[in-house]
C-alpha positions in Angstrom: 330.8 -9.9 254.1 329.7 -12.7 256.4 328.0 -14.7 253.7 330.5 -17.6 253.7 329.8 -18.5 257.3 326.0 -18.5 257.1 324.1 -21.8 256.9 321.9 -22.3 253.9 319.6 -24.9 255.6 319.2 -27.1 252.6 317.7 -24.3 250.6 319.0 -25.9 247.4 316.5 -28.8 248.0 313.5 -26.5 248.2 313.9 -23.4 246.0 311.4 -20.7 246.7 310.8 -20.0 243.1 310.9 -22.5 240.2 312.0 -20.0 237.6 315.8 -19.6 237.3 316.9 -16.1 238.3 319.8 -15.0 236.1 322.1 -12.6 237.9 325.0 -10.3 237.0 327.3 -9.0 239.7 328.9 -5.5 239.3 331.4 -5.1 242.0 335.0 -3.8 241.9 336.5 -6.0 244.6 337.3 -9.5 243.3 337.1 -11.1 246.7 333.6 -9.8 247.2 332.5 -11.1 243.8 333.9 -14.5 244.6 332.1 -14.6 248.0 328.8 -13.6 246.4 329.1 -16.1 243.6 330.1 -18.8 246.0 327.1 -18.4 248.2 324.6 -17.9 245.3 325.8 -21.2 243.8 324.1 -23.0 246.8 320.7 -21.9 245.4 319.2 -24.0 242.6 317.0 -21.1 241.5 319.8 -18.6 241.1 322.6 -18.5 238.5 325.4 -15.9 238.1 325.7 -15.4 234.4 328.3 -12.6 234.4 330.5 -10.4 236.6 332.2 -7.1 236.1 334.6 -4.9 238.1 333.2 -1.6 236.8 330.0 -0.1 235.5 331.1 0.1 231.8 331.8 -3.6 231.6 328.7 -4.4 233.6 326.5 -2.4 231.3 327.9 -4.2 228.3 327.1 -7.6 230.0 323.6 -6.4 230.9 322.9 -5.4 227.3 324.3 -8.7 225.9 322.9 -11.2 228.5 319.6 -9.6 229.7 319.7 -10.7 233.3 316.8 -10.9 235.7 318.7 -9.2 238.5 321.8 -7.1 238.8 323.7 -6.9 242.1 325.1 -3.4 242.0 327.8 -1.8 244.1 327.6 2.0 244.4 331.3 2.9 244.9 332.6 1.8 241.5 335.6 3.3 239.7 334.6 5.7 236.9 330.8 5.6 236.5 329.2 5.0 239.9 326.4 2.5 240.7 323.7 5.1 240.7 324.4 6.2 237.1 324.8 2.6 236.0 321.4 1.8 237.6 319.8 4.6 235.6 321.3 3.3 232.4 320.1 -0.3 233.1 316.5 1.0 233.8 316.6 3.1 230.6 317.7 0.0 228.7 315.1 -2.4 230.2 313.0 -1.4 233.1 312.1 -5.0 233.8 315.7 -5.8 234.9 315.8 -5.6 238.7 318.7 -3.9 240.5 319.7 -4.8 244.0 322.1 -2.3 245.4 324.7 -4.1 247.6 326.9 -1.5 249.2 328.6 -0.3 252.4 327.2 3.2 251.8 324.3 4.1 254.1 324.2 7.9 254.0 320.8 9.3 253.5 321.6 11.1 250.3 323.0 7.9 248.8 320.0 5.9 249.8 317.6 8.3 248.3 319.6 8.8 245.2 319.9 5.1 244.6 316.2 4.5 245.1 315.4 7.5 242.9 317.5 6.0 240.1 315.2 3.0 240.0 316.9 0.5 242.3 314.5 -2.2 243.5 316.4 -3.1 246.7 319.0 -1.6 248.9 321.2 -3.9 251.0 324.3 -3.3 253.1 327.3 -5.6 252.5 327.2 -7.0 256.0 323.8 -8.5 255.2 323.1 -12.2 256.1 323.3 -14.5 253.1 319.8 -15.8 253.6 318.4 -12.2 253.8 320.2 -11.3 250.5 318.7 -14.4 248.8 315.3 -13.2 250.1 316.0 -9.7 248.6 316.9 -11.2 245.3 313.8 -13.4 245.1 311.6 -10.6 246.3 312.7 -8.2 243.5 312.7 -11.0 240.9 309.0 -11.5 241.8 308.2 -7.8 241.4 308.6 -6.6 245.0 310.9 -4.1 246.7 313.3 -4.7 249.6 315.1 -2.4 252.0 317.8 -3.3 254.5 316.4 -2.8 258.0 319.5 -0.7 258.8 318.4 2.0 256.3 314.6 1.6 256.4 314.4 4.6 258.7 315.7 6.7 255.9 312.8 5.7 253.7 310.3 6.3 256.5 311.6 9.9 256.8 310.3 10.5 253.3 306.7 9.6 254.3 304.5 12.3 255.8 303.4 11.7 259.4 299.7 11.1 259.9 299.3 14.5 261.6 301.5 16.2 259.0 300.1 15.3 255.6 301.8 16.7 252.5 298.9 18.6 251.1 299.0 20.4 247.8 298.8 23.7 249.6 301.8 22.8 251.7 303.8 21.9 248.6 302.8 25.2 247.0 304.0 27.1 250.0 307.4 25.3 249.9 307.7 25.9 246.2 306.9 29.6 246.6 309.6 29.8 249.3 312.1 28.3 246.8 310.7 30.6 244.1 310.7 27.9 241.5 309.0 28.4 238.2 306.4 25.9 236.9 309.0 24.5 234.5 311.6 24.2 237.2 309.1 22.3 239.3 308.7 19.9 236.4 312.4 19.5 236.2 312.8 19.0 239.9 310.2 16.2 239.9 312.1 14.4 237.2 315.4 15.0 239.0 313.9 13.4 242.1 313.0 10.4 240.0 316.7 10.1 239.2 316.7 11.2 235.6 319.8 12.6 233.9 319.9 15.9 232.0 319.5 14.0 228.7 316.5 12.1 230.0 314.9 15.3 231.4 315.4 16.9 228.0 313.8 14.0 226.2 310.9 14.0 228.6 310.2 17.7 228.4 311.1 17.9 224.6 313.8 20.6 225.2 317.5 20.7 224.5 320.0 19.1 226.9 321.5 22.6 227.3 318.1 24.0 228.4 317.6 21.1 230.8 321.0 21.7 232.3 320.3 25.4 232.8 317.1 24.5 234.6 318.9 22.2 236.9 321.6 24.8 237.7 318.8 27.3 238.5 317.1 24.8 240.8 320.4 24.2 242.7 320.9 27.9 243.2 317.4 28.5 244.4 317.4 25.6 246.8 320.9 26.5 248.1 322.3 23.1 247.4 325.5 21.9 245.7 324.4 18.9 243.6 321.4 17.0 242.3 321.4 14.5 245.2 321.1 17.3 247.7 318.4 18.9 245.6 316.4 15.6 245.5 316.8 15.1 249.3 315.7 18.6 250.1 312.7 18.5 247.7 311.4 15.3 249.3 312.2 16.2 252.9 310.6 19.7 252.7 307.6 18.5 250.6 308.4 20.7 247.6 307.4 17.9 245.2 
């Protein structure tokens, strides 16, 4: 990360927001955590209240300390950052999650945003830009790194190619999804786990899992992320 070499331009004397933003860092590399903590200490309106090297410890801190913002790596040992983000949002949807990762594959971007992340930043981000991302999500906004913004734009229909209900129906027919499978697919795109889908649709986890398996087979994909990407890209949902 190039944070340590970036000037802060006396930002500590003029904080953008008066309210203190409490932050937890979930990142497996100690040196990266140290760098992030060091640069954030320069901002009067930000405070790191906890750090963790894996998702399990991070989630424990989140439940105990109730931060405003969580800086989340995706490539964590054990539970990954996407699953951790889902659990944070299930615990308290008001907690903002800023993904801070070196991963920029389309599937990962879409899956992270689908899990409820409020911002997606790459680790080579300028320190001032990261502070802007943190402040933006803390105030209720969303933030995308310019390097991956094109991925998000691909999800939007072009002006001359609107995603009409008839188009969606045609794609759904091609996939031969049942009405219930369409419901499950929409929830899957939102980043829900099998348990969350089961609770939403008031069915057993076994039934939800069976629906997901059927969807994967009918869409000719190998996993949930690929199913979500294909559903959005082809206008199925």
